[in-house]
C-alpha positions as CSV (number, residue, x, y, z in Angstrom):
1,M,0.0,0.0,0.1
2,P,2.8,2.6,0.8
3,A,4.2,2.1,-2.7
4,L,0.5,2.6,-4.2
5,R,0.2,5.8,-2.1
6,T,3.5,7.1,-3.3
7,A,2.9,6.4,-6.9
8,V,-0.7,8.0,-6.8
9,L,0.7,11.0,-5.1
10,F,3.4,11.0,-7.6
11,G,1.0,11.1,-10.4
12,A,-1.1,13.8,-8.5
13,T,2.2,15.8,-8.3
14,L,2.8,15.4,-11.9
15,T,-0.5,16.1,-13.5
16,T,-1.4,19.4,-11.3
17,G,2.3,20.5,-12.3
18,L,1.3,20.0,-16.1
19,G,-1.8,22.1,-15.2
20,A,0.0,24.9,-13.4
21,G,2.6,25.1,-16.1
22,L,0.0,25.4,-18.9
23,F,-1.8,28.3,-17.2
24,Y,1.5,30.0,-16.4
25,S,2.4,29.5,-20.1
26,Y,-0.4,31.4,-21.2
27,S,-0.2,34.1,-18.7
28,C,3.4,35.0,-19.7
29,S,3.4,34.0,-23.5
30,V,0.5,33.2,-25.2
31,M,-1.8,36.0,-24.1
32,P,1.3,38.6,-24.0
33,G,1.9,37.7,-27.7
34,L,-1.4,37.9,-28.4
35,A,-2.2,41.1,-27.2
36,R,0.2,42.5,-30.1
37,A,-1.9,40.8,-32.6
38,D,-5.1,42.8,-34.6
39,D,-8.7,42.1,-33.2
40,R,-9.6,39.8,-36.2
41,S,-6.4,37.7,-35.8
42,F,-6.9,37.7,-31.9
43,I,-10.3,36.1,-32.2
44,E,-9.5,33.7,-34.7
45,V,-6.2,32.5,-33.0
46,M,-8.4,32.0,-29.4
47,Q,-11.3,30.3,-31.3
48,R,-8.8,27.6,-33.2
49,I,-6.9,27.4,-29.3
50,N,-10.4,26.8,-27.7
51,V,-11.1,24.5,-29.8
52,A,-7.6,22.4,-30.3
53,I,-7.3,22.3,-26.5
54,L,-10.3,19.8,-25.9
55,N,-8.1,16.6,-26.2
56,G,-7.3,13.8,-23.8
57,W,-3.9,15.1,-23.2
58,F,-5.3,18.2,-21.7
59,M,-8.0,16.3,-19.7
60,L,-5.5,14.1,-18.4
61,S,-4.2,17.1,-16.6
62,F,-7.0,19.1,-16.3
63,L,-9.5,16.6,-14.7
64,G,-7.0,14.0,-14.0
65,A,-5.3,16.3,-11.5
66,L,-8.2,16.5,-9.2
67,V,-9.1,12.7,-9.4
68,L,-5.3,11.7,-8.4
69,I,-5.2,14.4,-5.5
70,G,-8.7,12.8,-4.5
71,V,-7.5,9.3,-4.7
72,A,-4.3,10.3,-3.1
73,G,-6.3,12.0,-0.2
74,V,-8.3,8.3,0.4
75,L,-5.1,6.2,0.4
76,E,-3.5,8.8,2.4
77,L,-6.7,8.6,4.8
78,R,-6.4,4.9,5.2
79,G,-3.1,4.4,6.7
80,G,-0.9,7.5,6.0
81,S,0.3,10.6,7.7
82,R,-2.7,13.4,9.0
83,T,0.2,15.9,8.1
84,V,0.5,14.6,4.5
85,L,-3.5,14.4,4.3
86,L,-3.5,18.1,5.2
87,W,-1.5,19.0,2.2
88,I,-3.3,16.9,0.2
89,G,-6.4,18.3,1.2
90,A,-5.1,21.9,0.6
91,A,-4.2,21.0,-2.8
92,A,-7.4,19.7,-3.4
93,V,-9.1,22.7,-2.7
94,F,-6.8,25.0,-4.7
95,Q,-7.6,22.5,-7.7
96,L,-11.1,22.8,-7.1
97,A,-10.9,26.6,-7.1
98,M,-9.4,26.2,-10.7
99,L,-12.1,24.0,-12.2
100,V,-14.9,26.5,-10.8
101,I,-13.2,29.6,-12.2
102,T,-12.8,27.5,-15.2
103,G,-16.6,26.7,-15.4
104,A,-17.8,30.0,-14.1
105,V,-15.7,32.4,-16.0
106,S,-13.5,30.7,-18.5
107,V,-15.6,28.6,-20.5
108,P,-18.8,31.0,-20.8
109,L,-16.0,33.7,-22.3
110,N,-14.8,31.1,-24.8
111,D,-18.2,29.9,-25.6
112,R,-19.5,33.7,-26.2
113,L,-16.2,34.0,-28.5
114,A,-17.2,30.9,-30.3
115,A,-20.8,32.2,-30.8
116,A,-19.4,35.5,-32.2
117,G,-19.0,33.7,-35.2
118,A,-16.0,33.6,-37.8
119,P,-13.6,36.6,-37.3
120,G,-14.4,37.6,-41.1
121,H,-17.8,37.8,-40.3
122,I,-18.0,39.8,-37.1
123,A,-19.4,43.5,-37.7
124,D,-17.4,44.9,-34.8
125,P,-14.3,42.4,-33.7
126,A,-13.0,45.3,-31.3
127,A,-16.0,45.1,-29.1
128,V,-15.8,41.1,-29.2
129,R,-12.1,41.4,-28.3
130,A,-12.9,44.1,-25.5
131,A,-15.9,41.7,-23.8
132,F,-13.3,38.9,-23.9
133,E,-9.6,39.6,-23.4
134,D,-9.1,41.6,-20.0
135,T,-11.3,39.3,-17.9
136,W,-10.2,36.1,-19.6
137,V,-6.6,37.4,-19.0
138,R,-7.4,38.3,-15.4
139,W,-9.1,35.1,-14.5
140,N,-6.5,33.0,-16.1
141,L,-4.2,34.7,-14.1
142,I,-6.1,33.7,-10.9
143,R,-6.3,29.9,-12.5
144,A,-2.5,30.1,-12.9
145,L,-1.9,31.1,-9.3
146,T,-4.4,28.8,-8.0
147,C,-3.1,25.8,-9.9
148,T,0.5,27.1,-8.7
149,A,-0.7,26.5,-4.8
150,A,-2.2,23.3,-5.9
151,F,1.1,22.2,-7.3
152,G,3.2,23.6,-4.5
153,C,0.9,21.5,-1.8
154,I,0.7,18.5,-3.6
155,A,4.5,18.7,-3.9
156,W,5.0,19.3,-0.5
157,A,2.7,16.6,0.5
158,L,4.9,14.1,-1.8
159,R,8.1,15.3,0.3
160,L,6.5,14.9,3.3
161,S,5.7,11.4,2.4
162,A,9.0,10.3,1.6
163,R,10.4,11.6,5.1
164,I,7.8,9.6,7.1
165,P,8.6,6.2,8.1
166,E,6.0,3.5,7.2
167,A,4.4,2.1,10.6
168,G,4.8,-1.9,10.8
């Protein structure tokens, strides 16, 4: 059981780190790069990204991280350390916050951007962009911070679990 706990905790750490890195990358490179694009190009690229990102690899880290954090918590509860469990719980809270932000803010913004139509057929691309960009960028930064906090917590839980001798 200790090997399984460690493996699941490692998987949770890895997938959480991938998610944090994704949101971080958007915050420090993708969105600042797109900020320099004209309105139609900005809309077209974001629409294409929003379609392309819905794939299994993304979902593995996006949803898999919380699942693995939950499984790690259950395994830790069944014979691990209370201290490690608290760090796993903190990671779960941060990861869940990211999912709530995504569902409440990012997805509706992405849906409205998609519903605006093809960039060449939008009457006022500047207005469409203005209704999307600042809010999306701000909340993506918050997602990056919550995922990074989740990553820090789950990484610390993994570190602590390696230091705690097994009973038995």
